[in-house]
N, C-alpha and C positions, 0 to 999 in steps of 0.2 A: 698496248705493245703490238708491234707489227709482227706478222709471221716471218719465219726464216725464209731466205731466198729459195725459190723452187720453180720447177717447170710444171705447167698445167697442160695435160694432154687431153683433148676433147675428142673422143670417138663419136662419129656422127656429126662432124663439124659443119657439114653443108646442110644440116637439117633445120627444122623449124625451131626447136627448143634452143639451139645454139644462137640463132639469129634473134629470137624474141626475148630470151631471158639471160643466157649465160654471158655472152659478150657484153650486152648492156650492163649487167651486174658487175662484171670485172672492170668495165670502163668507169662506172660510178665509184667503185672502190679506189681505183687509181686516181681519179679526179680529186677524191677526198683524202688522198695521201694515206690510205689504209692498207695498201699492198706492200710487199717487200720492196726494198730499194732495188733489188735485182730479181726480175722474174721474166718469164716468157710464156706464151701460149702457143702450143703446137696442135693445130687441127689435124685430124686424121679421118678420112672416109674414102669411099669408092670414087667419088667425083674427081674428074681429071682437072685439078686446080694446081697452082703453084703458089709460092709466097706472095707474089705481086697480085694475082687475081683474087686470092683469099683476102688480102688486106683491102683491096679496092671494094670488094663486096661488103665487108664488115664496116668499112669507113662510110660507105653510102648508106648502109642501114642505120648507123649511129646518127648520121646527119638527118635522115628522114624521120626516124622514130624518137630520137633523144635531143634533137636540135644541137648536136655536138659540133664543135669547131675549134679553130685556133691551134696553138702549139700543143695543148693538152691532147687533143685528138691525134695530131701528127705523131707525138712521142709515143702514145699508146699503141698506135698501129704499127710502129717499127718493131714492136715486141710480138707481133703476130706472125706465125709461120704455118706452113701447111705441108703435109705429107700424104700423097695419094697412096691408098692402101686397101687391099682386099681384106676386110675385117674378118672374113670367114676362112682365110687361108693362113695356116700357121707359118708356113715358110715366108710369106710376105712380111711378117713382123720383123724379119731380119733387117728390113730397111730402117726400122726405128732405132736400132742400136747405134749406128754411127751418127744418126741425126741427133739423138738425145745426148750422146757423148759430147758432140760439138757444142750443143746449147748449154749443157751443164758446165763445160769449161768456160764458155763466153760469159755466162751469167753468175759464175762462182756459187753454184747452188749446193755443192757438197753431195750431189746425187739425189736431193729431195724431189720427189715426183708425185703429183696428184693426178690420177687417172679418172676421168669422168665418162661414164657410159651413157651418152645421150643417143642411144640406139634402140632399135626394136628389142623387146624382151627376149626374142629368140637368140640374141647374141650375148646375153648376160652371163651364160655359162661358158661360152666359147672364148670371148676376149681374155678373161683372166688366165685360162689355160694357155692361150697363145703367147701372152706376155711371159708366163712362167717358163715356157719352152725356150725362151731366149734370155732367161735370167733377169727379166725386167721387174720381177716381183721381189727380188732379194733386197734386204735392208742392210747388207754388209757395207754399203756405201750410200748413206742417206736414207731417209724414210720413204716408204712407198705406200700410198693410200688409194683406195678404190671407192669412188662414189657410184652407187647403183640407184638408178631411178625406179620408181614404181611402174608397173606392178611387180612385186617380188613373189612370183609364183602365180598360178591360176586357181589353185585350191590347196588344201592342206598337203596333199601328196606331192604335187609339183614344187611347192615351197620347200619341203624337206629335201627333195632331190636337188634343187638349185642351190640350197644352202650347203649341202654336202659337196657339190661340184666346186663351188667357189672356195670353200674351206680346204679343198685339196691343195690349193696354190696360195691362198692368202689367209693369214691368221685373223681372228675376230677383231683385234685392235686395229687392223688395217682396213676393215670394211665399214663403210659409211652408207647406210641405207637411207636415202633422202626422202623426207616427207615435207614438202614446202609449207604445209600448214603449220608445222612446228616452228618454222622460222619466222612466223608472224609475231610482231611485238606484243599483241594482246594475249596470245597463247602463253608466251613466256611470262607475261605480267601476272598471269593466274597464280604462279608460284609466289611472286613477291607480294601480291595482294593478300594471299592467304597467310603466308608464313612470316611476314614482317610486320603485320598489324594485329595487335591484340583485340581489335574490334571485331574481326571476322572469324578467326579460327575457332573461338569458343562456340560459335553458332553454326559451324560447318558440319552438321551431323543430323541424324534422324530426329533428334529432339526438337529441332527448330526449323528444319527444311521439310516442306511438304512434298515437292517434286522438282525435277530438273528437266529442262528442255535443251536440246542441242539441235540446231537447224542449220543446214547448208542449202540455200536456195539459189537457183540460177534462172536467169530470164531468157536464156538461149536454149535451143534444142541441141541435137547432136551435130549440127552444122555439117562439115565435110568429113566427120569422123564416124559415119554410120557403119562402115565395115568393121572398124575396131570396136565401136561401142556395142554392136550387136553380139559380140562374143564376150562382153564384159557385163554391162548393166550397172545400175546404181549400187548394188551391194558390193561388187568388186571394185568399182571405180571410185567410190566415195566412202562407203561405210567401213569396209575392212581395214582401211589404212587411216585416212584423215580423221574420221569421226571417232573411231575407237581410241586413237591416240589423244585426241582432245579430251575424251571421256576420262582417260587415265590421268591426265593433268588435273582435271576438275576434282577427281575423287581420291587421289593418292594420299597416303599418310605423309607427315612431315619427314623429309630425308634427314639422316643423321648428319650429313655434310652437304654443302652445296658444291657437289662435283658430279661428273658424269656417271660414275658407278652408283653412287647413292641415289641419285634422282631416278636413274633407269631401273634400279632395284625396286623402288616403290611403285613405279609405273607398271612394271611387270607383275607385281603382286596383285594390283587391281585387275589386270587382264586375266589372271588366273582365278580371281574371285568372282567373275561373272557367272550368274546362275545358268547352268547348262540348259540348252534348248532342246526340245523334242517336238515332234509333229503336232501333238495335242496342244502344247503351249503356243506354238507358232500360229495355229489355226485361229486363235483368239487375240493374239498380240502382235501380229505382223500383217502389214498391208503392202502389197506390191501392185504397181499400176503403171500404165503406159499412156502417154498423151495421144489424143486423137486429132482430127482436123479441127481447125478453128481460126480465130483472129487474134492478133496481138497489135494493139495500137492502130487498128484499122487495116492491118496487113494480114492477108490470108496466109496461113502456114499449113504445110501438109501434116498429116498424122505420122506417127513414128514409123509405121509399116510402109509408108510411101517415101521415106527418106532414102536417098541414094546409098546403096550398100547394105540395106536392111532387108532381111527376108520378108516376103509378103505375109507369111503366117507367123512372124516372130512373136515370141512370148517374153522377150527381154524387157525388164522393168526399167522405166525412166524415173520412177518415184518409188521410194520405200519409206515406211514408218514402222518403228519397232518400240515396244515397251519392254525394257529390260530391267533386271535387278542385279544388285551386287550383294553377295553373301559374305558380309563381314560385320563387325560390331558397329562401325560408324554409319553404315548405310542400310542396315536391315530394315525392310519395309518401305524404303523410299524408292518410288519408281523413277526411272530415267526414260524420257521419251525422245527418241532420235528420229529425225526425218531429213530427207534430201530429195530434191527433184529438179527436173528441167522444165522450162517454160512456166515458171511460177511468176507471180506479179512483180517481185522485187529480187534483186541480187543482194544477198547478205549471208553472212555466217555469224552466228551468235550463240552464246550460252546464257540461259535464263535460270537463275536460282529463285524459286518461288518459296518464300518463307511462310510458315504457318500463321494463321490469323490469330489475333488476340483472343484469349479465352473469356474476356469480360463480355457478358451477354449484351450490355448496353452498346458497346462500340463495335462488335463484330458483325452486326446485321447488315450494314451498308458500308463498311470500312473498305477503302481501297486496298488492293493487295500490296504486300511488301515484296519487292522484286529487286534483284541485283542482275543487271544486264551487261554482259561482256561482249562487246561488238568486235569481232575478229576481222571482218572485212565487209564493205570497203571503207567504212567510216570508223576507223579503229578508235575505240574508247571504252569507257565504263560509265554506266548510269545506275543510280539508285532511285527507286520509286517507292514512296511511302505516303501516308495520309497526314494532312494537317487540317485545322479548322477553317471552314469557309468564313470569310469576313461577314460580320453581322450577328444577329441574334441566334441563339441556339448553339448546338455543338455538332452540326453536320460537317462531315469531313469531305475532303477532295484529294485527289492524287496529285502530288507534286514530284518534281524530279531534280536531282543533283546530277549534273552531266559533265563528264570530262572527255575531251577529244584531243588526241595527239596532234591534230592539225592546228589546234589553238596555241600550242607551245610557241614561245617567241623564237626559240632555237629548235626548229623541227628538223632534226637530222636522223629520222628513223630509217634504219636500213630496210630494204625490201627483203622478202623471205630468202631469195636466192643470194643476195649480197651477204646476209648474215650467215647462211649455211656454208657458202663457199669459204668465207673468212674463217669460220669455226673449223672446217675441215683442214685448212692450211695450218691452223694453230694446233691441230690434234685434239680439239675439244669435241667429244662425241655426245655431249649432253642431249642435243636436239635431234639425234639420229637414232633410228630404231635398232635395238639390239636383237640378236638372233632369238632369244627366248621370248621376247615380246612379239616378234613376228609370228612365231609358231603358236603362241597363245591366241593371237587374233584369228589365225586361220582355223585353229581348233574350235574356237567359238562360232565362227561363221560357217563352217562346213555343214552343220545341220540345216542352215538356211539354204545353202546351195542344193542340198539333197531335197529339201522341201520344194524348192523352185522346180526341180526336174520332175517332180511327181504330181504337181498341182494341176488343176484344170484351167479354166479360163482366167485371164488376168483382168483386174479392174481397169477402168479408164477414167480420164479426167480431161477437162477442156484446157487448152493452152491459155495462159493468163489467169487461171484460177489458182486457188491455194492447194489444189490436189484433189484426190478422190473423196467422196463423202464417207467412204469406209474408214478413212483415217480419222475423220471427225468423230465418227461413231465409236471408234476404238478408244480414244482418249475420253470421250464423254461417259463411257461406262463407269468411270471412277469419279464423275462429277467435275471433270477438268476440261479446259479448252486450250487449243494452241494459241500462242501469242502471234498476232498478225500485225506486224509493224506498219505504220502508215508510210514511212520512208525508210530507205536502207541507211 
């Protein structure tokens, strides 16, 4: 079912996210006939553009990046509009009122409006208040929804303050906190894999699972984002949002219904069940590190502290690894190992479920591990690895794999994360968006790590192109386990 007719207002429309992700996502949805019959996109930012110059810029971007063309591109671009606006000036938002009134009338939207905050986080609290000052948050005439990009807050205190600020003008059902990792097909498929197959759910607990790995590895450094990243780090940039949300999907209980409230209820329960952290626990179970100078594929790369915008004495981490626990009946005693880092050998995000070995003493000596590997990116799919007998005499086993890849489907029309999440927001489906209680639970859990970071001494280091610091290998080795190091992403 298509969404209802609506207007999409993108704040920060002249920025990088709009050009790289949002407009291409909307174009693909339009090309595949998944957008409403009548819709328009109104870009708004400080840049002095008009409808024509904005359309020309977006058209050229789609031609260059998406190989777009023909009447589909022409028709899509006629629906793009632009309003120059000082996004920090409440009075300037008065320009939006007549502009939106005209577009709502032309496209027969009934007042339905989706606001997307593709702006610096400093504006997340300002824009909703400015919209409300001109009545643009009211649902008396059509729905009004607000998509907020990450980061939602800088720590537990600022997240609470931002939440209170936005809730002053928008109700919770209007707020969509986007996490593009949750829009990936394999993350959503976690729920279907577990809860629609009698094969997996009976084994999804402490009785059969030895440990769980969640890895998000990047092959790039901070690139041109050194100024932003130095105030963030891997904990805030990846762990607090993306990886904890994936963890919740892996570990949650079966929802009573397949709807937004039920699924998000169970996700929130997991985040509230995370074993609390303190300095003593973190000393033995947390590794923070920073890449130094080195080479990648024969190319010399600077150390993190030599990157543009980074303080020369920075202690910001570009790598983190944490052993965590969930205090509930299903997962008691099962460790979860989570890691993320920059300048690692391969780019991939995956979840690995390591099942316990057979108790039979004859077969457990050299038996391959039983693993379920959920590849979230870039090669989306699911693999099972288990042991079978080697051909020939005897009963020696070897590891074999059953592998499913979305790319192998004859009709591969998998939506990108931003396509899926934009479409869901237009439909009012908040299943894959973080709810306020889950956001607060994540920050509450992460805050002791932030406090520990602020008080620790020297940070560990690792070579670009390696799998990270030796301290992370030692941390997981203390329990007799090793990280999975894939040969290819």
